[in-house]
C-alpha positions in Angstrom: 75.8 114.4 114.0 78.7 111.9 114.9 76.6 110.9 117.9 73.6 110.0 115.5 75.8 107.8 113.3 77.3 105.2 117.1 73.6 106.2 118.2 72.0 104.4 115.7 74.9 101.1 115.5 74.4 100.6 118.8 78.1 100.4 120.3 79.0 100.4 123.7 82.2 101.5 125.1 83.9 101.6 128.5 87.8 102.4 128.6 90.3 100.0 130.0 93.7 101.2 131.0 96.4 98.1 130.0 99.7 99.3 131.5 100.0 102.7 130.2 97.8 102.1 127.2 94.0 103.7 127.0 92.0 101.5 124.9 88.6 102.2 123.5 87.2 98.5 123.3 83.5 97.1 123.3 82.6 94.8 125.9 80.2 91.9 125.6 79.6 89.3 127.8 81.0 86.1 126.4 78.6 84.2 124.4 79.4 80.5 124.7 77.5 80.4 121.2 79.2 82.5 119.1 80.9 80.9 116.9 85.0 81.5 116.8 86.5 82.7 113.7 90.0 81.8 112.0 90.1 83.9 108.8 89.4 87.5 109.2 88.0 89.4 106.8 89.5 92.9 106.6 87.5 93.2 103.8 84.4 91.8 103.6 83.4 89.1 102.1 79.9 90.0 101.0 81.4 92.5 99.5 83.9 91.5 97.6 81.4 88.8 96.2 80.3 91.6 93.6 83.8 90.9 91.6 83.1 87.0 91.8 81.6 84.1 89.8 79.7 82.5 92.8 82.7 82.2 95.4 85.3 82.5 92.6 87.0 85.4 91.1 90.4 86.1 89.6 93.7 87.8 91.9 96.6 89.6 90.3 99.1 89.4 93.3 101.6 92.5 92.7 104.6 90.7 95.5 104.7 87.5 92.8 103.6 89.7 89.9 101.3 86.1 89.7 98.3 85.9 88.5 95.5 82.9 89.4 91.8 81.9 90.6 90.8 82.2 94.0 88.3 82.3 96.5 86.8 84.7 97.7 87.2 82.7 101.2 90.8 83.5 101.3 91.7 86.1 100.6 91.7 89.9 102.3 92.1 88.1 105.4 94.0 86.7 108.0 94.2 84.1 110.7 92.7 86.1 113.7 93.4 89.7 112.2 91.7 91.3 114.7 92.0 89.3 118.0 94.2 90.8 121.1 95.4 88.1 123.2 94.8 89.8 126.2 95.6 87.3 128.7 99.4 87.4 126.6 99.4 91.2 126.9 98.7 90.8 131.0 101.3 88.0 131.4 104.1 90.5 129.4 103.1 93.1 131.7 104.0 91.3 135.0 107.2 89.6 133.8 108.5 93.2 133.2 106.9 94.5 136.8 106.1 91.5 139.0 104.8 93.9 141.2 102.4 95.4 139.5 99.0 94.5 140.5 95.8 95.2 138.0 92.9 96.8 139.3 90.2 94.5 140.1 87.9 95.7 137.6 90.1 95.7 134.9 90.7 92.1 135.5 86.7 91.6 135.8 86.4 93.5 132.1 89.5 91.2 130.7 87.6 88.1 131.7 83.8 89.4 130.1 85.5 90.3 127.2 84.4 88.5 124.0 87.9 88.2 121.8 86.4 88.5 118.6 84.0 90.9 120.1 85.1 93.4 116.8 85.4 90.2 113.4 81.7 89.6 115.5 80.2 93.0 115.4 81.8 93.4 111.7 80.2 90.3 110.9 76.6 91.7 112.4 76.1 95.0 110.9 79.6 96.1 108.9 78.2 93.3 106.4 74.8 93.4 107.3 72.4 96.0 107.1 75.1 99.3 107.0 75.8 97.2 103.7 72.4 96.9 102.0 72.3 100.5 100.9 75.1 99.9 98.6 73.3 96.0 97.4 70.5 99.0 97.2 72.1 100.9 94.5 73.6 97.8 92.4 69.4 96.7 92.5 68.6 100.2 91.2 71.0 100.4 88.4 69.9 96.6 87.4 66.3 97.3 87.7 65.9 100.8 86.3 65.6 101.6 82.1 68.6 102.5 80.7 67.3 105.2 79.5 65.9 106.4 82.4 69.2 106.1 84.9 70.5 109.4 85.1 67.3 110.8 86.0 67.0 108.7 89.2 67.8 109.5 92.8 70.0 107.3 94.0 69.8 106.6 97.3 67.9 108.3 100.4 69.7 111.2 102.6 69.7 108.0 105.4 71.5 105.6 103.7 74.4 107.6 102.4 74.9 107.9 106.6 74.7 104.4 106.8 77.1 104.1 103.2 79.2 107.1 105.2 80.2 104.9 107.9 80.7 101.5 106.1 83.6 103.3 104.2 84.6 104.6 107.5 85.3 101.9 109.1 86.0 100.2 105.9 88.8 102.2 105.6 90.3 101.9 108.9 89.7 98.2 109.2 92.0 97.0 106.4 95.6 95.6 106.5 97.0 98.6 104.4 95.8 101.1 107.4 98.0 98.4 109.4 101.0 99.0 108.3 100.7 102.8 107.9 100.1 102.0 111.8 103.1 100.5 112.1 105.1 103.0 110.2 103.7 105.9 112.8 105.3 104.1 115.6 108.2 102.6 113.9 109.9 105.7 111.9 107.5 108.6 112.9 109.2 108.9 116.0 113.0 109.7 114.2 111.6 111.6 111.4 110.9 114.2 113.9 113.7 113.6 115.7 115.4 114.4 112.5 113.1 117.2 112.2 114.8 118.7 115.3 118.6 117.6 114.4 121.3 120.6 114.8 123.7 118.8 112.8 124.9 116.2 110.2 126.2 114.1 112.6 123.0 113.8 114.6 121.1 113.0 111.3 123.4 110.5 110.7 123.2 108.9 114.1 119.2 108.9 113.5 119.5 107.4 110.6 121.5 104.2 111.8 118.3 103.8 115.1 115.4 101.1 114.1 112.6 100.8 115.9 110.2 97.7 115.2 107.5 96.9 116.8 108.2 92.6 117.0 105.4 92.0 119.0 102.2 91.6 116.4 100.3 91.5 119.7 101.1 95.1 120.4 100.2 95.9 116.5 96.6 94.5 117.0 96.0 96.8 120.2 96.7 99.7 118.6 95.0 98.7 115.5 91.8 97.9 117.5 92.1 101.8 119.6 92.1 103.2 116.5 88.6 100.7 115.5 87.4 101.4 118.9 87.7 105.4 118.3 83.9 106.3 118.0 84.4 109.4 117.6 87.3 109.5 115.2 85.5 107.2 113.5 82.4 108.9 113.4 84.7 112.2 112.6 85.5 110.6 109.1 81.7 109.5 108.4 80.9 113.0 108.4 83.6 114.0 106.2 82.6 111.5 103.8 79.2 112.3 104.1 79.8 116.1 103.6 80.9 114.8 99.8 79.6 115.4 96.3 77.8 111.7 95.7 78.5 110.2 92.7 77.5 106.6 91.1 79.6 106.3 88.2 77.9 103.2 85.8 80.5 101.8 83.3 79.3 100.3 79.6 82.7 99.7 78.2 83.8 96.5 77.9 86.5 97.2 81.3 85.1 96.1 84.3 85.4 98.1 87.4 88.4 95.6 89.6 89.2 96.3 93.3 91.3 94.9 96.3 92.5 94.5 99.8 92.3 98.0 100.4 89.4 99.1 98.1 88.2 102.7 99.7 90.7 105.1 97.5 92.2 108.5 97.3 93.8 111.2 94.6 94.4 114.7 96.0 94.2 117.3 93.0 95.7 119.5 94.7 98.5 116.9 95.9 97.4 116.3 99.4 95.6 113.2 100.0 93.5 113.8 103.4 90.0 113.0 103.2 89.2 117.1 104.2 91.2 118.3 101.7 91.0 120.5 98.9 90.7 118.6 95.3 90.4 115.4 97.1 88.3 112.4 95.1 87.4 109.2 96.8 86.3 106.1 94.9 85.1 103.1 96.0 84.2 100.1 93.2 80.7 98.2 94.3 80.6 96.0 91.2 82.3 95.8 87.6 80.0 97.9 86.8 79.7 100.6 89.1 81.8 103.3 91.5 80.9 105.3 94.2 82.8 108.6 93.4 82.7 111.2 96.7 84.5 114.9 95.4 85.4 117.5 97.4 82.9 120.2 96.9 85.2 123.5 96.3 86.9 121.3 93.5 84.3 119.9 92.0 81.2 122.3 92.5 80.5 121.0 88.9 78.9 118.0 89.8 76.2 119.5 92.2 74.0 119.1 89.2 74.6 115.1 89.5 74.6 114.6 93.4 73.4 111.2 94.7 72.9 110.4 90.8 73.9 107.7 88.0 76.5 109.1 85.8 78.5 107.5 83.1 82.2 107.2 83.4 84.5 107.0 80.1 86.8 104.3 79.4 89.7 106.6 80.1 88.3 107.1 83.6 87.5 103.3 84.3 91.2 102.8 83.5 92.0 106.0 85.8 90.3 104.6 88.9 91.5 100.9 87.9 95.1 102.0 88.3 94.5 104.2 91.5 92.9 100.4 92.6 96.7 98.3 91.6 98.6 101.6 93.4 96.7 102.1 96.5 96.3 97.9 97.3 98.7 96.4 100.0 98.9 93.5 97.8 96.2 91.3 95.9 93.6 92.8 92.8 90.6 91.2 92.1 88.1 90.9 89.4 85.2 89.4 87.5 87.9 88.5 84.7 91.4 86.9 84.4 92.6 90.4 82.3 95.4 91.8 83.7 97.7 92.8 81.1 97.3 96.8 82.2 98.1 95.7 85.6 101.5 93.3 84.1 102.0 97.1 82.7 102.4 99.3 85.7 104.3 97.3 87.5 106.5 96.9 84.6 106.7 100.6 84.3 107.1 101.3 88.3 108.5 98.2 90.1 108.0 99.8 93.3 104.3 98.7 93.3 105.4 95.0 93.9 107.1 96.3 97.5 104.5 95.9 99.9 106.8 96.8 102.6 107.6 100.3 101.0 107.6 103.2 103.2 104.4 105.0 103.9 106.0 108.4 105.4 108.9 109.9 103.6 112.0 111.0 106.0 114.4 113.7 104.0 
């Protein structure tokens, strides 16, 4: 089943070796007509516009505890976020070992790689036809008689395939995911060392060690490895596809909000893995609609509502909005300038303001 996703998306990959790092990367001859993108979004603008009035929405900055108006084009993005500078990596390798020689085929690949291929591919595919089924859900809700909405089958099986892949990619492309990668490389080795330490002295010494990825280009490369791992992304998509799918609609006066990490998870059994028992995955798609994917074992009662619209009560709207606040990297977005509940959450739990919080627990 996994192969079906990639056959439909047209991904083409070669494996190249850079130093000792194996990287699955999409290969494409440089297109001189391709527009160079400076601000590369890790949450698509097309998606964010559903939470905006035209191009503008309201933003809450958790780190600064500050609310402000903002433009969709200025948030959930960074300059050259996905671009890996292979020339810089090559120079660094040569500085480490002046006798190192690159394979001629690798040299050719490095010269023909479109350095913005990830950004261009997202723009041409993820933000177009892969997002179309989500737009279809919104259109169906808007155009259907409210009396009949819960009897409607929301989307086709093929639409669910596409949305599964869209969600899998969104989970991996985000800034929050990159921070998890960074911490995995910096702190996970120390965690493993600490687990096998035999004395307090050894553990104390390990606590004094600090590992740091100082080169942002290396971090981009690590992130690209995940983004280009077709098997992993396909596996995530297949696991998402296997859930119970419910489209929640919101008739309350409280809009659904979103964030710079919009695909959120809550493990009702204490585990947040996408295939964990009790996992619930939520993705708001407009102020009035939210896509909910639920573990079939824990939420079997929802099976009759699979692929249907279900009304969400106000307490559940608050619940899903709170997940956006908690699991966002830094920014929360809304069509309305109403942030009292966010301010209260940050007052009650100031740690939510720390965007550099530890993501792996070490005991």
